[in-house]
N, C-alpha and C positions, 0 to 999 in steps of 0.2 A: 530546926524543930523536928522532933520525932513524935509520930502519932501511931498508936497501935489500936486497931479496932477490928473486930470480927476476924482476928487472927492475921491481919495484914500488918506489915510494917511499912509505913510511909514516912519518908524523910524529905523535908522541904529545906533546901539550902537557901536561906534568905540572903546571905552574903557569904561569898566564898573567901575565907582567909587564905593566905599564901601557903599555909601548911595544912591543907584540908584533910589529907589522909590521917595525920596525927590527931587532928580535930575530931574526925569521925571515931577514932579509937578512944579518945578521951570521953566522948559521949557514950561509948559502948553501944553503938547502934546495932551491932550484930548483922544478920542477913537482912538485906533491904529488898522488899518486894517492888516498891514504886519510889523512884527518885524524881523530885521536881528540881531542876537545876537551872539557875540563871545563866544566860549566855550573852548578855548585852555588852560586856566589856565596859571599861571605864574605871572610875575611882574606887567604887565599892565592890564590883564584881570582876570576875576573870573574863578573858576573851572567850569567844566560842571554841577556839582551839584548846585553850587551857581547860575549859569546861568538859570538852570531849575526853581529855586525858583523865580528869577527875572521875568521869563516868566509868571509864575503863578500870580505874583503880577500885572504885566502890563496888562495881559489878552487880548492879541491881537487876531484877528481872525485867522491869520496865523503866525506861528513862524518858521523862517528858521535859523538853526545854521550855523555859519561861523567861520573861523579862527581855523580850527581843522586840525591836520596833522596825526591823527591816529584814527582808527575805534573805539578803546576803549572809546574815548571822546564822540563819538556819542552814543554809548551804555549807557554810564553813564548819558548823558544828557536826553536821551529818557526813561530811566528807570522809570517805574511807570506811564508814560503818556499813555493814552488810545487811542488817535487819532494820530497815526504816519503813515505818508506815505513816502515810499522810492521811489524816482524817478529814472528812468533809463536814463534820459536825463538832461542836465544842463539847460534846459529851462522850466520855469513855465509861462504859459499863462492863465490868469484868468480875468474875468470881475467883476465889482462891484456886480452885482446881484448874481454871482456864489460864492461869499465869504461865507465860512462856518460860523456857529456860533462858538464862541471862545471855545477852541483854538485847531486848527489842526497844528501839527508840520510836516513840509515838509523838508526832507533831500535830498539835491542834491547829485548826485553820487560823490564818492571819486575820486579825481584825474582829474575831469572834471569841477571843479568850476571855 
């Protein structure tokens, strides 16, 4: 799902197909400001490691992992990423001029998503 509001481009990957890069090109998503990416692994989504690789390919300004039910998934997803911010609140408030250069990963608190 792609949403554009107030000059932001937000892409929510509900289910990651195995060919996500071509999928994003088919949707013509363009430059992505914020990417919500499922990292649970399983039948309908990719593993945290695969989600990390997709994030690198898509190259959003902000990546926010979602659909995880255990801390190990977050650790696996963020492994090797240099710009990771763990929030203490389930709220992220940011303006377009405040968007970082690609890619900062922001993890919302466990149990408060």
